[in-house]
Backbone as numpy.savetxt, mean C-alpha at the origin, in Angstrom:
# Nx Ny Nz CAx CAy CAz Cx Cy Cz
3.15 -21.68 -4.00 2.23 -20.78 -4.02 3.01 -19.31 -3.82
4.40 -19.33 -3.12 4.95 -18.30 -2.82 5.50 -17.70 -4.33
6.20 -18.90 -5.17 6.81 -18.48 -6.63 5.58 -17.89 -7.13
4.38 -18.76 -7.52 3.12 -17.89 -8.06 2.95 -16.07 -7.57
3.13 -16.07 -6.30 2.55 -14.66 -5.84 4.18 -13.72 -6.38
5.44 -14.11 -6.46 6.35 -13.48 -7.03 6.57 -13.27 -8.36
6.09 -14.15 -8.93 5.87 -14.45 -10.76 5.20 -13.40 -11.14
3.54 -13.08 -10.46 2.64 -12.70 -11.00 3.21 -10.98 -10.80
3.84 -10.67 -9.56 4.16 -9.36 -9.47 5.27 -8.77 -10.25
6.04 -9.50 -10.60 7.39 -9.36 -11.45 6.67 -9.06 -12.89
5.85 -10.20 -13.14 5.27 -9.47 -14.43 4.49 -8.34 -14.27
3.83 -7.99 -13.30 2.75 -6.95 -13.14 4.03 -5.43 -13.43
5.37 -5.69 -13.16 6.04 -4.61 -13.27 6.54 -4.33 -14.54
6.13 -4.99 -15.41 6.58 -4.98 -16.88 5.61 -3.96 -17.57
4.70 -3.75 -17.20 3.54 -2.42 -18.05 4.07 -1.65 -18.40
3.27 -0.97 -19.35 3.88 0.59 -19.86 3.04 1.65 -19.03
2.12 1.48 -18.09 1.63 2.74 -17.55 2.39 2.38 -15.77
2.97 3.50 -15.44 3.64 3.59 -14.37 2.51 4.60 -13.05
2.46 3.92 -12.35 1.93 4.34 -11.02 2.93 4.31 -9.93
2.78 5.76 -9.35 3.58 6.11 -8.10 2.56 6.52 -7.02
2.58 5.89 -5.87 1.87 5.33 -5.02 2.63 6.08 -4.08
1.77 7.47 -3.37 2.52 8.07 -2.29 1.47 7.62 -0.87
1.93 7.09 -0.03 1.20 6.48 1.03 2.17 6.53 2.25
1.66 6.06 3.36 2.23 5.89 4.75 1.34 4.55 5.26
2.78 4.12 6.22 2.07 2.78 7.13 1.29 3.11 8.03
1.10 4.54 8.48 0.27 4.71 9.57 -1.43 5.31 8.62
-1.45 5.60 7.65 -2.51 6.36 6.76 -3.57 5.05 6.66
-4.87 5.52 7.62 -5.86 4.69 7.51 -6.65 4.65 6.34
-6.29 5.80 5.69 -7.01 5.63 4.27 -6.59 4.94 3.15
-5.04 4.99 3.27 -4.62 3.79 2.38 -4.79 2.53 2.46
-4.99 1.72 3.82 -5.33 0.73 4.03 -6.75 0.50 3.65
-7.57 1.57 3.95 -8.86 1.54 3.40 -9.02 1.47 1.87
-7.94 1.89 1.07 -8.43 1.48 -0.13 -7.27 0.35 -0.85
-6.82 -0.20 -0.02 -6.32 -1.52 -0.32 -7.29 -2.44 -1.42
-8.48 -2.34 -1.10 -9.68 -3.45 -1.72 -9.28 -3.01 -3.23
-9.36 -1.54 -3.66 -9.66 -1.01 -4.86 -8.11 -1.06 -5.45
-7.06 -0.60 -4.79 -5.79 -0.97 -5.38 -5.33 -2.76 -5.64
-5.87 -3.79 -4.83 -5.38 -4.59 -4.96 -6.39 -5.34 -6.25
-7.31 -5.20 -6.17 -8.28 -5.40 -7.48 -7.79 -4.78 -8.68
-7.57 -3.60 -8.91 -6.61 -2.97 -10.11 -5.68 -3.88 -10.30
-4.78 -4.18 -9.51 -3.24 -4.77 -10.05 -3.90 -6.51 -10.48
-4.72 -6.78 -9.86 -5.39 -8.24 -10.39 -5.84 -8.01 -11.89
-6.74 -7.19 -12.21 -7.71 -6.68 -13.58 -6.52 -6.58 -14.35
-5.68 -5.80 -13.91 -4.54 -5.12 -15.31 -3.39 -5.99 -15.10
-3.37 -7.11 -14.33 -2.00 -7.78 -14.52 -1.09 -7.70 -15.74
0.22 -7.11 -15.60 0.78 -7.10 -16.89 0.80 -5.71 -17.33
-0.12 -5.36 -17.21 -0.09 -3.70 -17.80 0.19 -2.63 -17.15
0.34 -2.60 -15.74 1.02 -1.52 -15.19 1.90 -1.70 -13.93
3.03 -1.01 -13.66 3.85 -1.02 -13.27 3.57 0.08 -11.78
4.49 -0.14 -10.77 3.83 1.13 -9.64 5.45 0.61 -8.86
5.53 2.01 -7.98 6.74 1.89 -7.08 5.90 2.59 -5.72
5.95 2.86 -4.61 5.73 3.09 -3.43 6.58 4.45 -2.98
6.16 5.21 -2.51 6.77 6.45 -2.09 6.18 6.35 -0.83
7.26 6.64 0.45 6.48 6.87 1.74 6.38 8.52 2.35
5.45 8.62 2.60 4.74 10.02 3.08 5.51 10.93 4.44
5.84 10.10 5.18 6.37 10.25 6.33 5.27 11.13 6.96
4.15 11.06 7.15 2.45 11.65 7.48 2.79 11.83 8.69
3.67 11.52 9.87 3.63 11.84 10.93 5.31 11.80 11.60
5.89 12.82 11.34 7.34 12.97 11.96 7.45 12.37 13.25
6.63 13.43 14.20 6.41 13.09 15.54 5.09 14.17 16.03
4.78 14.07 17.23 3.60 14.38 17.66 3.50 15.97 17.94
4.94 16.30 18.33 5.30 18.02 18.47 4.98 18.80 17.56
5.17 17.94 16.35 4.87 18.93 14.99 3.60 18.54 13.99
3.19 17.59 14.23 2.20 17.20 13.50 0.62 17.51 13.50
0.24 18.31 12.49 -1.21 19.07 12.66 -1.83 18.30 11.38
-3.10 18.20 11.45 -3.92 17.65 10.34 -5.55 18.71 10.73
-5.27 19.79 9.89 -6.52 20.93 10.27 -7.51 20.48 9.70
-7.93 19.38 8.35 -9.00 19.07 8.10 -9.79 18.16 8.87
-8.87 17.39 9.97 -9.51 16.42 10.95 -9.78 16.98 11.99
-9.02 18.08 12.13 -8.76 18.65 13.54 -7.95 17.85 14.55
-6.89 16.94 14.03 -5.95 16.45 14.84 -4.60 16.74 15.28
-4.27 16.50 15.99 -3.14 17.15 16.61 -2.55 16.63 17.63
-3.30 15.76 18.12 -2.50 14.43 19.32 -3.18 13.46 18.89
-2.48 12.38 19.23 -2.98 10.78 19.34 -4.36 10.32 19.74
-4.81 10.80 20.43 -6.20 10.59 20.66 -7.14 11.02 20.06
-6.88 12.22 19.12 -7.72 12.57 18.17 -8.02 11.51 17.00
-7.16 10.67 16.77 -6.71 9.95 15.79 -7.78 8.73 15.76
-8.00 8.58 16.59 -8.92 7.45 16.94 -10.16 7.37 15.97
-11.05 8.77 16.21 -12.35 8.98 15.44 -12.06 8.71 13.85
-10.92 9.42 13.47 -10.30 9.02 12.10 -10.55 7.82 11.22
-9.92 7.04 12.41 -9.88 5.50 12.11 -11.13 5.16 11.83
-11.91 5.19 13.12 -13.17 4.61 12.76 -14.10 4.98 11.81
-14.12 6.45 11.46 -14.66 6.49 10.12 -13.82 5.87 8.83
-12.80 5.80 8.89 -12.17 4.85 7.75 -12.82 3.51 7.75
-12.84 2.90 8.64 -13.54 1.86 9.26 -14.87 1.25 8.75
-15.84 2.37 8.89 -17.27 2.21 8.64 -17.37 2.52 7.24
-16.77 3.27 6.53 -16.84 3.82 5.54 -16.33 3.00 4.33
-15.26 2.07 4.53 -14.33 1.24 3.71 -14.87 -0.06 3.97
-15.32 -0.61 5.32 -15.70 -2.08 5.65 -14.69 -2.56 5.61
-13.24 -1.94 5.41 -11.95 -2.60 5.84 -11.68 -2.97 7.46
-11.15 -3.96 8.23 -11.40 -4.24 9.19 -9.77 -3.20 10.29
-10.24 -2.47 11.08 -9.23 -1.48 11.46 -9.31 -1.45 13.11
-8.27 -1.35 13.64 -8.11 -1.63 15.28 -7.78 -0.08 15.74
-8.89 0.86 15.47 -8.86 2.31 15.73 -8.44 2.76 17.36
-8.79 1.37 18.43 -8.43 1.56 19.58 -7.04 1.87 19.79
-5.91 1.55 18.74 -4.81 1.48 18.83 -4.23 3.07 19.67
-4.99 3.79 19.08 -4.73 5.47 19.52 -4.96 5.60 21.04
-5.55 4.64 21.52 -5.99 5.04 22.89 -5.22 4.14 24.09
-4.66 2.73 23.39 -4.02 1.74 24.15 -2.59 1.67 23.50
-2.35 1.96 22.44 -0.69 1.73 22.37 -0.19 2.75 21.01
-0.53 3.94 21.00 -0.30 4.81 19.75 1.01 4.85 19.48
1.33 4.89 18.32 2.87 5.15 17.82 3.13 6.61 17.65
4.61 6.86 17.89 4.84 8.37 18.20 5.07 8.62 16.82
5.68 8.29 16.02 5.92 8.39 14.82 5.54 7.25 13.56
5.64 8.07 12.25 5.00 7.16 10.96 6.95 6.51 10.63
7.87 7.69 10.65 9.26 7.64 10.39 9.70 6.33 10.67
9.89 5.45 11.46 10.51 4.55 11.68 9.63 3.40 10.60
8.43 3.33 10.43 7.89 2.21 9.61 8.43 2.57 8.04
8.16 3.98 7.78 8.38 4.28 6.12 9.91 3.80 6.27
10.89 4.07 7.05 12.40 3.73 6.54 12.47 2.08 6.66
11.60 1.56 7.48 11.45 0.15 7.63 11.36 -0.38 6.08
10.16 0.44 5.63 9.78 -0.19 4.00 10.74 -0.07 3.12
11.67 1.25 3.20 12.55 1.52 2.07 13.67 0.81 2.53
13.92 -0.02 3.77 15.08 -0.99 4.15 14.83 -2.31 3.32
13.43 -2.76 3.53 12.82 -3.79 2.76 13.26 -3.75 1.11
13.22 -2.19 0.78 13.19 -2.10 -0.81 14.58 -2.25 -1.06
15.40 -2.18 -0.26 17.12 -2.32 -0.82 16.84 -3.49 -1.34
16.41 -4.45 -0.64 16.53 -6.12 -1.28 15.87 -6.40 -2.58
14.31 -5.82 -2.68 13.98 -5.78 -4.04 12.54 -5.05 -4.06
11.79 -4.83 -4.84 10.25 -4.04 -5.03 9.46 -5.04 -4.40
9.70 -6.34 -4.57 8.58 -7.73 -4.04 8.90 -7.10 -2.02
10.34 -7.15 -1.89 10.24 -7.22 -0.31 9.61 -5.96 -0.18
9.76 -4.81 -0.63 9.30 -3.93 -0.09 7.67 -3.55 -0.04
6.99 -4.32 -0.94 5.41 -4.60 -1.28 5.21 -5.45 0.04
5.59 -6.46 0.19 5.47 -7.41 1.27 5.44 -7.06 2.56
6.45 -6.55 2.67 6.95 -5.88 4.02 5.99 -4.75 4.31
5.12 -3.97 3.49 4.73 -2.66 3.51 2.97 -3.24 3.95
2.89 -4.43 3.29 1.52 -5.21 3.90 1.45 -5.33 5.10
2.34 -6.16 5.54 2.84 -7.01 6.89 2.56 -5.57 7.78
3.41 -4.60 7.59 3.51 -3.51 8.98 2.04 -3.00 9.00
1.39 -2.92 7.80 0.12 -2.29 8.10 -0.64 -3.26 8.72
-0.70 -4.51 8.50 -1.20 -5.37 8.97 -1.48 -5.60 10.63
0.36 -4.98 10.92 0.50 -4.84 12.27 -0.30 -4.10 13.06
-0.46 -3.01 12.49 -1.10 -2.01 13.32 -2.79 -1.85 13.13
-2.97 -2.01 11.84 -4.39 -1.97 11.07 -5.56 -3.00 12.03
-4.43 -4.65 11.88 -5.45 -5.46 12.51 -5.15 -5.65 13.70
-3.88 -5.74 14.34 -3.47 -6.30 15.47 -3.49 -5.12 16.47
-2.90 -3.77 16.23 -2.75 -2.82 16.80 -1.58 -2.92 17.66
-0.71 -3.22 17.03 1.08 -3.05 17.33 1.68 -1.99 17.01
2.58 -1.39 17.96 3.17 0.07 17.79 4.16 0.12 16.82
3.86 0.34 15.44 4.61 0.32 14.28 5.96 1.29 14.41
5.85 1.90 15.59 6.97 2.96 15.69 8.31 2.72 16.46
8.07 1.28 17.00 8.90 0.67 17.77 9.71 -0.17 16.87
11.13 -0.44 17.00 11.82 -1.00 16.22 11.74 -2.69 16.50
11.20 -2.90 17.58 11.15 -4.04 18.23 9.86 -4.62 17.28
8.83 -4.05 17.07 7.93 -4.55 16.28 8.48 -4.39 14.66
8.74 -3.52 14.65 9.32 -3.68 12.93 10.18 -4.68 12.75
11.23 -5.26 13.68 11.95 -6.64 13.35 11.22 -7.69 13.74
10.23 -7.62 14.27 9.12 -8.37 14.51 8.49 -9.22 13.46
8.07 -7.84 12.54 7.16 -8.04 11.15 8.38 -8.59 10.17
9.64 -8.14 10.09 10.38 -8.73 9.13 10.87 -10.01 9.25
11.06 -10.60 10.65 11.54 -11.87 10.92 10.25 -12.91 10.47
8.95 -12.45 10.82 7.83 -13.29 10.26 7.93 -13.50 8.51
8.31 -12.34 7.99 8.05 -12.18 6.68 9.08 -13.14 5.96
10.19 -13.00 6.38 11.44 -14.06 6.34 11.62 -15.24 6.68
10.76 -15.59 7.64 10.18 -17.16 7.85 9.30 -17.68 6.73
8.72 -16.63 6.60 7.26 -17.04 5.56 7.90 -16.87 4.06
8.49 -16.25 3.71 9.00 -16.15 2.38 10.76 -15.71 2.36
11.16 -16.84 2.64 12.96 -16.74 2.99 13.48 -16.14 1.34
12.82 -16.59 0.53 13.43 -15.72 -0.78 13.44 -14.45 -1.41
12.36 -13.95 -0.48 12.06 -12.48 -0.63 12.71 -11.71 0.32
12.74 -11.94 1.34 13.42 -10.72 2.58 14.50 -11.65 3.40
15.42 -11.08 3.24 16.58 -11.82 4.41 16.54 -10.81 5.72
16.44 -11.66 6.36 15.95 -10.66 8.06 17.47 -10.18 8.13
18.34 -10.45 8.31 19.62 -9.93 9.02 20.33 -8.67 7.90
19.99 -8.97 6.66 20.31 -7.95 6.09 19.14 -6.87 6.37
17.98 -7.15 6.20 16.81 -6.00 6.70 17.38 -5.42 7.96
17.76 -6.08 9.08 17.84 -5.49 10.10 19.41 -4.60 9.87
20.41 -4.97 9.14 21.52 -3.91 8.93 20.84 -2.73 8.62
20.22 -2.71 7.34 19.70 -1.94 6.47 18.95 -0.55 7.31
18.20 -1.45 8.55 17.19 -0.15 9.23 17.84 0.79 9.87
19.16 0.36 10.16 20.14 0.87 10.93 21.30 1.71 10.06
20.99 1.56 8.76 22.21 2.17 7.81 21.38 3.26 7.21
22.53 4.13 6.51 21.97 5.31 5.93 21.43 5.00 4.64
21.67 3.86 3.63 21.05 4.00 2.32 19.58 3.75 2.61
18.59 3.09 3.54 17.35 3.51 3.82 16.80 4.85 4.02
17.59 5.48 4.68 17.02 6.46 5.27 17.36 7.85 4.17
18.28 7.64 3.32 18.33 8.45 1.99 17.23 8.01 1.06
16.93 6.84 1.01 15.79 6.62 0.21 14.46 7.39 0.47
14.36 7.46 1.84 12.96 7.51 2.35 13.06 9.44 2.56
14.17 10.02 2.53 14.47 11.29 2.37 14.26 11.66 0.91
14.56 10.69 -0.45 14.12 11.06 -1.65 12.66 11.11 -1.78
12.02 10.11 -1.02 10.71 10.28 -1.19 9.62 11.32 -0.62
10.41 12.05 0.32 10.10 12.79 1.01 10.16 14.23 0.53
11.07 14.27 -0.77 11.34 15.19 -1.56 10.43 15.20 -2.18
10.37 14.06 -3.08 9.00 13.87 -3.90 7.56 14.43 -3.86
7.38 14.03 -2.80 6.30 14.46 -1.70 6.05 16.18 -1.59
7.49 16.82 -1.30 6.94 18.27 -1.06 7.14 18.99 -2.57
7.73 18.19 -3.79 8.15 18.43 -4.71 6.75 18.80 -5.63
5.64 17.58 -5.32 4.35 17.45 -5.95 3.25 17.97 -4.91
3.71 18.64 -3.62 2.85 19.40 -2.86 1.55 18.24 -2.58
2.05 17.10 -2.30 0.98 15.98 -1.80 0.71 16.16 -0.53
-0.51 16.39 0.07 -0.99 16.46 1.53 -1.67 15.56 1.86
-2.67 14.83 1.07 -3.54 13.84 1.46 -2.97 12.56 0.64
-3.39 11.03 1.43 -2.96 9.87 1.16 -3.94 9.04 1.25
-4.10 7.93 0.61 -3.16 7.90 -0.99 -3.42 8.73 -1.90
-2.19 8.87 -2.66 -2.29 9.85 -4.01 -1.28 8.99 -5.00
-2.06 8.87 -6.12 -1.41 8.07 -6.84 -1.22 9.02 -8.29
0.12 9.06 -8.89 0.51 9.38 -10.19 0.29 8.42 -11.41
-0.68 8.87 -12.22 -0.45 7.84 -13.32 0.10 8.21 -14.48
0.89 7.71 -15.15 1.85 8.44 -16.39 2.15 7.15 -17.43
2.40 7.62 -18.30 2.75 6.72 -19.82 4.22 7.65 -19.84
5.05 7.18 -20.91 6.28 8.00 -21.29 5.93 9.02 -22.30
6.34 9.94 -22.13 5.81 10.86 -22.88 4.73 11.77 -22.62
4.14 11.42 -21.59 2.99 11.99 -21.09 3.12 12.75 -20.07
2.12 13.61 -19.77 1.92 14.38 -18.37 1.82 13.89 -17.21
0.23 12.89 -17.30 -0.24 11.71 -16.62 -0.96 12.79 -15.74
-1.56 11.77 -14.79 -2.64 12.50 -13.94 -2.56 12.12 -12.42
-3.26 12.79 -11.81 -3.17 12.52 -10.21 -4.44 12.41 -9.36
-4.28 11.11 -8.77 -5.69 10.76 -8.27 -5.33 10.73 -6.55
-6.57 11.57 -5.81 -5.76 11.63 -4.27 -6.88 11.48 -3.57
-6.51 10.67 -2.31 -7.74 10.16 -1.32 -7.94 8.68 -1.43
-9.40 8.58 -0.62 -9.91 7.19 -0.81 -11.04 7.51 -1.69
-11.01 6.60 -2.72 -11.78 7.06 -3.94 -12.45 5.40 -4.39
-13.59 5.50 -4.59 -14.21 4.10 -5.45 -13.48 3.67 -6.60
-13.65 2.53 -6.91 -12.91 1.65 -7.94 -12.85 2.54 -9.36
-14.09 2.89 -9.27 -14.36 3.53 -10.57 -13.74 5.06 -10.89
-13.17 5.43 -9.99 -12.67 6.73 -10.03 -11.26 6.37 -10.41
-10.81 5.46 -10.04 -9.26 5.24 -10.21 -9.18 4.34 -11.77
-10.16 3.62 -11.81 -10.11 2.87 -13.52 -10.39 4.40 -14.38
-11.32 5.15 -13.90 -11.29 6.26 -15.10 -10.13 7.03 -15.12
-9.45 7.53 -13.97 -8.14 8.02 -14.56 -7.43 7.35 -14.87
-7.25 5.82 -14.86 -6.23 5.08 -15.86 -6.57 5.24 -16.91
-7.95 5.20 -17.48 -8.22 5.18 -18.71 -8.10 6.43 -19.61
-7.83 7.51 -18.67 -7.55 8.60 -19.57 -6.05 9.13 -19.71
-4.89 8.31 -18.98 -3.76 8.13 -19.36 -3.38 7.08 -20.59
-4.32 5.86 -20.13 -3.98 4.85 -21.20 -5.51 4.13 -21.73
-6.47 5.08 -22.31 -7.42 4.32 -23.19 -7.73 2.92 -23.55
-6.25 2.69 -24.22 -6.53 1.22 -24.78 -6.52 0.19 -23.94
-6.24 0.45 -22.60 -5.88 -0.84 -21.59 -7.50 -1.45 -21.40
-7.46 -2.76 -21.58 -8.08 -3.51 -21.26 -7.77 -4.37 -20.13
-9.01 -4.92 -19.12 -8.65 -5.94 -18.05 -8.12 -7.23 -18.76
-7.35 -8.00 -18.23 -6.51 -9.09 -18.87 -6.48 -10.36 -17.95
-7.18 -10.07 -16.71 -7.64 -11.00 -15.77 -8.96 -11.02 -15.32
-9.75 -12.39 -15.20 -11.15 -12.36 -14.88 -11.06 -13.23 -13.54
-11.94 -13.07 -12.97 -12.11 -13.90 -11.55 -13.02 -14.97 -11.53
-12.64 -16.29 -11.48 -13.48 -17.05 -11.31 -14.15 -17.16 -10.11
-13.28 -17.25 -8.88 -13.91 -17.48 -7.60 -13.16 -17.11 -6.53
-13.80 -16.86 -5.03 -12.68 -16.43 -4.37 -11.24 -16.83 -4.01
-11.67 -18.35 -4.07 -10.30 -19.16 -4.09 -9.53 -18.58 -4.88
-9.40 -18.42 -6.03 -8.50 -18.02 -6.91 -8.14 -16.44 -6.34
-8.79 -15.59 -6.13 -8.40 -14.38 -5.51 -7.47 -14.64 -4.50
-7.91 -15.08 -3.63 -7.03 -15.63 -2.34 -5.81 -16.38 -2.68
-5.67 -16.91 -3.57 -4.51 -17.64 -3.87 -3.53 -16.35 -4.79
-4.01 -15.48 -5.19 -3.19 -14.32 -5.83 -2.78 -13.14 -4.96
-3.75 -12.92 -4.04 -3.33 -12.43 -2.58 -3.37 -12.87 -1.62
-2.52 -13.98 -0.80 -2.76 -14.29 -0.20 -2.89 -13.10 1.11
-4.09 -14.00 2.12 -3.96 -13.12 3.33 -5.18 -11.65 3.23
-5.49 -11.89 2.12 -6.70 -11.14 1.86 -7.85 -11.09 2.97
-8.37 -9.78 3.08 -9.10 -9.34 4.03 -10.83 -9.82 3.36
-11.61 -10.02 4.07 -13.21 -10.48 3.43 -13.50 -9.18 3.08
-13.15 -7.99 3.27 -13.68 -6.93 2.26 -13.06 -6.55 1.37
-11.73 -7.36 0.83 -10.86 -7.28 -0.25 -11.34 -8.13 -1.13
-11.66 -9.52 -0.64 -12.55 -10.56 -1.68 -13.83 -9.96 -1.92
-14.55 -9.45 -1.30 -16.14 -8.85 -1.60 -15.76 -7.92 -2.74
-14.65 -6.88 -2.61 -14.69 -5.75 -3.69 -14.45 -6.69 -5.13
-13.69 -7.60 -4.97 -13.04 -8.61 -6.43 -14.32 -9.23 -6.66
-15.28 -9.82 -5.58 -16.19 -10.73 -6.34 -17.20 -9.88 -6.75
-17.75 -8.50 -6.27 -18.47 -7.52 -6.90 -17.96 -6.99 -8.29
-16.96 -6.71 -8.31 -16.19 -6.36 -9.71 -15.95 -7.10 -10.42
-15.62 -8.35 -10.00 -15.21 -9.55 -11.18 -16.69 -9.87 -11.94
-17.69 -10.03 -11.07 -19.07 -10.43 -11.66 -19.49 -9.63 -12.59
-18.93 -8.56 -12.90 -19.38 -7.29 -14.14 -18.77 -7.68 -15.00
-17.76 -8.84 -15.50 -17.27 -8.70 -16.54 -16.98 -9.89 -16.88
-16.93 -10.29 -18.58 -16.40 -11.59 -18.70 -15.68 -11.37 -19.84
-14.57 -12.45 -19.96 -13.70 -12.49 -20.97 -14.38 -12.83 -22.15
-13.93 -11.79 -23.29 -14.13 -12.30 -24.68 -13.81 -13.45 -25.33
-14.45 -14.10 -25.94 -14.01 -15.37 -26.50 -13.31 -15.24 -27.88
-11.97 -15.76 -27.50 -11.13 -15.94 -28.86 -11.59 -16.14 -30.06
-11.30 -15.23 -31.04 -11.69 -15.49 -32.12 -10.68 -16.18 -33.35
């Protein structure tokens, strides 16, 4: 199963449309957007490639301020997560902001870049696992011990994807920090302040930006404006197939796939 997962993601990275995803492990709306984002990559497998930019959403609580949601301290983040949970249907442990609030999102961002020094596959899988650690299990992902625990689990599950010793060394090194600083420069350059934010481009074109938690139709509409020739290449047979493609999918992610997959059928070959 692991080989299948690695193969389909490598294939997806060969597409002509590039999507840069500006996100943060602490962003509840990015987690809420996973059902749409995962279905897009399933449906357009081999037609798109992507890379993640870590946004550094919460440097620390002395400097963080979200005037839109009136958040300046950890306790005020709980209601925002509760809203994301109810609106999206994704499971979210909103009580983490009362019981075990992270002090910053920077450590987790750097950890994702540390995994990315091994491969884009490692970065993707680590980002998913570190999100699950806080969104599903309420763990403090500003803690080095938790970040290493996530890496250890992933290395045992997918030894060919992430080497734990290499990850641990990178976590305390300069290369990952510099990669994160480059992401922060890109965030500032594009003046992105809400997440997730996706830039969708093709070579030689200006591209488009889609910002915030959006329905799948809005995501596809933006993609089609950039590449109107794109058509879905993969069609869903059942939930089992989707769970094999995305190991560990939430019920909400499977529901998104089943609801969208039932609307399309492959065109018979002529």
